[in-house]
C-alpha positions as CSV (number, residue, x, y, z in Angstrom):
1,X,17.3,36.9,-18.9
2,X,20.8,35.7,-18.0
3,X,22.2,32.4,-18.8
4,X,21.9,31.2,-15.2
5,X,18.3,32.2,-15.0
6,X,17.5,30.5,-18.3
7,X,19.2,27.3,-17.1
8,X,17.3,27.4,-13.8
9,X,14.0,27.9,-15.6
10,X,14.8,25.0,-18.0
11,X,15.6,22.7,-15.1
12,X,12.4,23.6,-13.3
13,X,10.5,22.8,-16.6
14,X,12.3,19.4,-16.8
15,X,11.5,18.6,-13.2
16,X,7.9,19.4,-13.8
17,X,7.8,17.1,-16.9
18,X,9.6,14.4,-15.0
19,X,7.1,14.6,-12.1
20,X,4.2,14.4,-14.5
21,X,5.6,11.4,-16.2
22,X,6.2,9.6,-12.9
23,X,2.7,10.4,-11.8
24,X,1.3,9.0,-15.0
25,X,3.4,5.8,-14.8
26,X,2.2,4.8,-11.3
27,X,-0.2,2.4,-13.0
28,X,2.5,-0.2,-13.2
29,X,2.6,-0.5,-9.4
30,X,-1.2,-1.0,-9.3
31,X,-1.0,-3.6,-12.0
32,X,1.7,-5.6,-10.2
33,X,-0.1,-5.4,-6.8
34,X,-3.3,-6.6,-8.6
35,X,-1.5,-9.5,-10.1
36,X,0.1,-10.4,-6.7
37,X,-3.3,-10.2,-5.1
38,X,-4.8,-12.5,-7.8
39,X,-2.3,-15.2,-6.9
40,X,-3.8,-15.4,-3.4
41,X,-7.0,-16.6,-5.0
42,X,-5.7,-18.5,-8.0
43,X,-3.1,-20.8,-6.5
44,X,-5.3,-22.3,-3.8
45,X,-8.1,-22.7,-6.3
46,X,-5.9,-24.6,-8.7
47,X,-4.3,-26.8,-6.0
48,X,-7.5,-27.6,-4.0
49,X,-10.3,-27.7,-6.5
50,X,-9.9,-30.9,-8.5
51,X,-11.7,-32.1,-11.5
52,X,-12.8,-30.6,-14.8
53,X,-14.9,-27.9,-13.3
54,X,-12.1,-26.6,-11.1
55,X,-9.7,-26.7,-14.0
56,X,-12.2,-24.9,-16.3
57,X,-13.1,-22.2,-13.7
58,X,-9.5,-21.4,-12.7
59,X,-8.2,-21.4,-16.2
60,X,-11.0,-19.1,-17.5
61,X,-10.7,-16.8,-14.5
62,X,-6.9,-16.6,-14.9
63,X,-7.3,-15.9,-18.6
64,X,-9.8,-13.0,-17.9
65,X,-7.5,-11.5,-15.2
66,X,-4.3,-11.7,-17.3
67,X,-6.1,-10.4,-20.4
68,X,-7.6,-7.5,-18.5
69,X,-4.3,-6.6,-16.9
70,X,-2.5,-6.9,-20.3
71,X,-5.1,-4.7,-22.1
72,X,-4.9,-2.2,-19.2
73,X,-1.1,-2.2,-19.6
74,X,-1.1,-1.6,-23.3
75,X,-3.5,1.3,-23.0
76,X,-1.3,3.4,-20.7
77,X,0.2,6.6,-22.1
78,X,3.4,6.5,-20.0
79,X,5.8,3.6,-19.7
80,X,8.5,3.9,-17.0
81,X,12.1,3.4,-18.0
82,X,13.1,-0.2,-17.6
83,X,9.5,-1.4,-17.5
84,X,10.1,-4.3,-19.8
85,X,13.0,-5.7,-17.9
86,X,11.3,-5.3,-14.5
87,X,8.0,-6.7,-15.7
88,X,9.5,-9.7,-17.5
89,X,11.7,-10.4,-14.5
90,X,8.7,-10.4,-12.2
91,X,6.7,-12.6,-14.5
92,X,9.6,-15.0,-15.0
93,X,10.1,-15.4,-11.3
94,X,6.3,-15.8,-10.9
95,X,6.2,-18.5,-13.6
96,X,9.0,-20.4,-11.9
97,X,7.2,-20.2,-8.5
98,X,3.9,-21.1,-10.0
99,X,5.2,-24.1,-11.9
100,X,7.1,-25.3,-8.8
101,X,3.9,-24.9,-6.7
102,X,1.8,-26.8,-9.2
103,X,4.4,-29.6,-9.5
104,X,4.7,-30.0,-5.7
105,X,1.0,-29.3,-5.0
106,X,-0.4,-31.8,-7.4
107,X,2.1,-34.6,-6.6
108,X,3.5,-34.5,-3.1
109,X,1.1,-32.1,-1.2
110,X,-2.2,-33.1,-2.7
111,X,-5.2,-31.5,-0.9
112,X,-2.8,-29.7,1.6
113,X,-4.4,-26.4,2.6
114,X,-1.2,-25.3,4.4
115,X,0.8,-25.9,1.2
116,X,-1.7,-24.2,-0.9
117,X,-1.6,-21.1,1.3
118,X,2.2,-21.1,1.3
119,X,2.4,-21.6,-2.4
120,X,-0.1,-18.7,-2.9
121,X,2.2,-16.4,-0.9
122,X,5.3,-17.7,-2.8
123,X,3.6,-17.0,-6.1
124,X,2.5,-13.5,-5.0
125,X,6.0,-12.6,-3.9
126,X,7.6,-11.8,-7.3
127,X,5.0,-9.3,-8.5
128,X,4.7,-7.8,-5.0
129,X,8.4,-7.3,-4.8
130,X,8.5,-5.7,-8.2
131,X,5.6,-3.4,-7.1
132,X,7.5,-2.5,-4.0
133,X,10.6,-1.6,-6.0
134,X,8.4,0.6,-8.2
135,X,7.1,2.4,-5.2
136,X,10.6,3.0,-3.8
137,X,11.9,4.1,-7.2
138,X,9.2,6.8,-7.6
């Protein structure tokens, strides 16, 4: 086997390993899309369902979803390069949008269905954008 043939075979092997790693790391995209979709239910529930029952239900449901996604994330065998930075960036942007939505929705736009829908889309945007970037990077 010549040096050129050996190098070509090694590159093919590396490409195969990289393709397998990318395939196994697609879970991140699904996780981010699930979190984005969850915002479409969570934010209107928090903003429009007032009282102890609404607070209890939305808090417990959010805890279950976030815990489930976190456990799912921790059990994955492949972690894409830059995962921590992208994930924390998406969660940080979501937290800012969520807190702004809660502050405005519970003070200025109380019981506004239009605001709750807009706030839900705004809160879903950071994880959806991160998921879209993951799809484009793959």
